[in-house]
C-alpha positions in Angstrom: 81.6 85.7 110.2 83.4 86.2 113.5 85.5 89.4 112.9 87.3 89.3 116.2 88.9 86.1 115.2 90.2 87.4 111.9 93.7 88.5 111.3 92.8 90.6 108.4 90.1 91.4 105.7 91.3 91.4 102.1 88.9 93.5 100.2 90.2 92.7 96.6 90.4 89.1 95.5 89.2 87.6 92.0 87.1 84.6 91.2 89.1 83.5 88.2 87.3 80.3 87.3 83.7 79.0 87.3 82.9 75.5 88.4 82.7 74.6 84.7 86.3 75.8 84.3 85.4 78.9 82.5 87.6 82.1 82.9 86.4 85.7 82.5 89.7 86.5 80.7 90.7 85.0 77.4 94.1 83.2 77.3 96.2 85.8 75.8 95.2 88.3 78.5 95.3 85.7 81.2 98.9 84.6 80.4 100.1 88.2 79.9 98.9 89.2 83.3 100.5 86.1 84.9 103.9 87.2 83.4 103.4 90.9 84.4 102.6 90.0 88.1 105.3 87.0 88.2 102.5 84.9 89.6 103.5 82.3 92.0 101.3 79.3 92.8 98.0 78.4 91.1 96.7 81.1 89.0 93.0 79.8 88.7 92.0 78.6 92.2 88.3 77.5 92.4 86.0 79.6 94.8 86.2 76.5 97.2 90.0 76.5 97.1 90.1 80.3 97.6 87.9 79.9 100.7 90.2 77.2 102.2 93.3 79.3 101.5 91.7 82.3 103.5 90.4 80.1 106.2 93.9 78.6 106.8 95.1 82.1 107.3 92.2 83.3 109.5 91.4 86.0 106.9 88.2 87.0 105.3 88.1 88.0 101.6 85.9 90.2 99.4 85.6 88.2 96.2 84.3 89.0 92.7 84.4 88.4 89.0 84.8 91.1 86.3 82.2 91.4 83.7 83.4 93.1 80.6 81.7 91.0 78.1 80.7 93.8 75.8 84.3 94.8 75.4 86.0 91.4 75.4 83.3 89.0 74.2 84.2 86.7 77.1 81.5 85.9 79.7 82.4 86.4 83.3 82.3 84.0 86.1 78.5 84.0 87.1 77.9 86.4 89.8 75.3 84.0 91.3 78.0 81.3 91.6 80.2 83.7 93.4 77.6 84.7 95.8 76.4 81.1 96.4 80.0 80.1 97.2 80.4 83.0 99.5 77.1 82.0 101.3 78.5 78.4 101.7 81.8 79.8 103.1 80.2 82.8 105.0 83.0 82.5 107.7 85.6 83.7 105.3 84.1 85.0 101.8 82.2 88.2 101.2 80.4 88.4 97.8 80.8 91.3 95.6 79.5 91.2 92.0 80.4 92.8 88.7 77.9 94.0 86.0 79.0 95.3 82.6 77.7 98.9 82.5 76.7 98.4 78.9 74.1 95.9 79.9 71.7 98.8 80.4 68.3 98.2 82.1 69.0 94.4 82.4 72.1 95.0 84.3 70.2 97.5 86.6 67.7 94.8 87.4 70.3 92.2 87.8 72.2 94.4 90.3 69.1 94.9 92.5 68.3 91.1 92.4 72.0 90.3 93.4 71.7 92.5 96.5 68.2 91.5 97.6 68.3 87.8 96.7 71.9 86.8 96.9 73.3 89.3 99.6 75.9 90.9 97.4 77.7 93.6 99.3 79.2 95.6 96.5 80.1 95.8 92.8 83.5 95.8 91.0 84.1 98.0 88.0 87.1 98.0 85.8 86.8 101.0 83.5 89.8 100.3 81.5 88.7 96.6 80.6 84.9 97.5 80.4 85.8 100.4 78.2 83.8 103.3 79.9 84.3 106.5 81.8 83.0 106.1 85.3 81.4 109.6 85.1 79.4 108.6 81.8 75.9 109.3 83.0 74.2 107.5 80.0 76.2 104.3 80.6 76.7 103.9 84.3 74.5 106.2 86.5 71.5 104.0 86.6 73.7 101.2 88.1 75.0 103.6 90.7 71.6 104.7 91.8 70.7 101.1 92.6 74.1 100.6 94.4 73.6 103.7 96.4 70.0 102.9 97.3 70.7 99.5 98.3 73.7 100.4 100.6 76.2 98.3 98.6 79.7 99.5 97.8 81.1 100.5 94.3 84.7 99.4 93.9 86.6 101.0 91.0 89.9 99.8 89.4 92.1 102.9 89.2 95.5 103.5 87.6 97.5 101.2 85.2 96.5 97.6 84.8 98.5 94.5 84.4 95.7 93.2 82.1 96.9 93.5 78.5 100.4 94.6 79.6 103.0 93.3 77.2 100.3 92.4 74.6 100.5 94.4 71.3 98.5 97.5 71.7 97.7 96.5 75.4 95.2 94.1 74.1 93.0 97.3 73.0 92.7 98.2 76.7 92.8 102.0 77.3 94.3 103.4 80.6 92.5 106.8 80.3 89.3 105.2 81.6 90.9 104.5 85.1 91.8 108.0 86.1 90.4 108.4 89.7 89.2 111.9 88.8 86.5 110.5 86.8 85.2 108.8 90.1 85.4 112.1 91.6 82.3 113.1 89.6 80.6 110.0 90.7 81.3 110.8 94.3 80.0 114.3 93.9 76.7 113.1 92.1 76.0 110.3 94.6 77.1 111.7 97.9 75.7 108.7 100.0 77.5 106.1 97.7 80.3 104.1 99.4 83.2 103.9 97.0 86.6 102.2 97.0 89.3 103.4 94.7 91.3 100.1 94.1 95.2 100.1 93.9 97.9 102.6 94.3 96.6 104.7 91.3 99.8 105.1 89.1 100.3 107.5 87.4 97.4 109.3 89.2 98.3 108.5 92.8 98.0 112.2 93.9 94.6 112.5 92.2 93.4 109.6 94.2 94.6 110.9 97.5 92.9 114.2 96.6 89.7 112.6 96.0 89.7 110.3 99.0 90.7 113.3 101.3 87.9 115.5 99.8 84.9 113.2 99.5 83.8 111.4 102.8 82.5 108.2 101.0 85.7 107.4 99.0 88.2 104.8 100.4 91.5 103.5 98.9 92.4 99.9 98.7 96.2 98.9 98.5 95.8 95.8 96.2 97.8 94.9 93.1 101.1 96.2 94.4 103.7 94.9 96.7 103.8 97.4 99.5 107.5 97.9 99.0 106.7 99.9 95.8 104.1 102.2 97.3 104.6 105.9 96.6 105.9 107.7 99.7 102.9 110.1 99.5 100.5 107.0 99.8 102.3 105.8 102.9 102.2 109.3 104.4 98.4 109.7 103.9 97.7 106.2 105.1 99.5 107.1 108.2 97.6 110.4 108.8 94.7 112.0 107.0 93.5 108.6 105.5 94.2 106.3 108.3 90.4 105.5 108.7 89.8 105.2 104.9 92.7 102.9 103.7 92.2 99.2 103.3 94.2 96.0 102.9 93.7 94.3 99.5 96.0 91.8 97.8 94.6 91.1 94.4 94.7 87.4 94.9 95.5 85.2 93.1 98.0 87.4 91.1 99.5 88.7 94.3 99.1 86.7 97.4 98.3 88.0 100.8 101.4 86.3 102.3 103.8 88.2 100.0 101.6 91.4 100.6 101.7 91.1 104.3 105.4 90.4 104.5 106.3 93.4 102.6 103.7 95.6 104.3 105.3 94.7 107.7 108.5 96.5 106.4 106.7 99.8 105.8 106.8 102.7 108.3 103.2 102.3 109.3 102.2 103.4 112.8 101.4 100.6 115.3 98.0 102.2 115.9 97.2 102.4 112.1 98.1 98.9 111.1 94.9 97.1 112.6 92.9 99.9 111.0 94.2 99.2 107.5 94.3 95.4 107.9 90.8 94.9 109.4 89.0 97.6 111.3 88.4 100.0 108.3 87.2 97.3 106.1 85.0 95.7 108.8 83.2 99.0 109.3 82.7 99.8 105.6 81.3 96.4 105.0 78.9 96.7 108.0 80.5 93.7 109.7 80.8 95.8 113.0 78.9 98.5 114.6 80.2 102.0 113.3 
């Protein structure tokens, strides 16, 4: 991957469908999230289509599935398939994986294998969909140990989720699991673990800013929201105290980088900070450039 030639690095994109046409969300949750995000364009691009999309824009993309099979009963897009597609499109795709924390020791073994054999760079957790508190030692800490040991990144969904929005009972998805203060415990217990708090963390934006300011290993990605809706304190911190720890993310395909970047360009972000958010911070965190 030639970082110098890239316009941006999108640290938050989803592998929505496998090569066999299988999705990691059931139809009700999928359709509801499409309505919630007012999705424009194809909602289920293949991995190859995603690679072409980002290549056309001279961008790189971190890509992952979400494994919440214990809670949803729906199998994820295989992590191995995501990693193999990234290897075949290494100029634009960066592989993350996702492992249901309730897989126990088998999940821990899988995590190590994905890093060592498939070159996976990080792991996506969605506490609300997976149904766990990130600071639950019995459920998740063995996974974090492997992620920290291997130098991979742990990316946590935080705040409200569009998955289940509008479905009766929210599809059974509980928002309480995604308060970023639960991740503060993880950052304290694993001081060398690289962490990304995904999204503006409504209704816990101040908590996310506090955690990222206090814990050196914690970063924030800006995915899942159009920048025109960012809370003012998030913009303030991105411009100042967290200018080296805030990352561009879109949430593709539910929110396209085209729309995100157009709205981002209208924010009052300092000229010297924009390249940090769009590319430099992610490149450093992902090990694509020399620290």
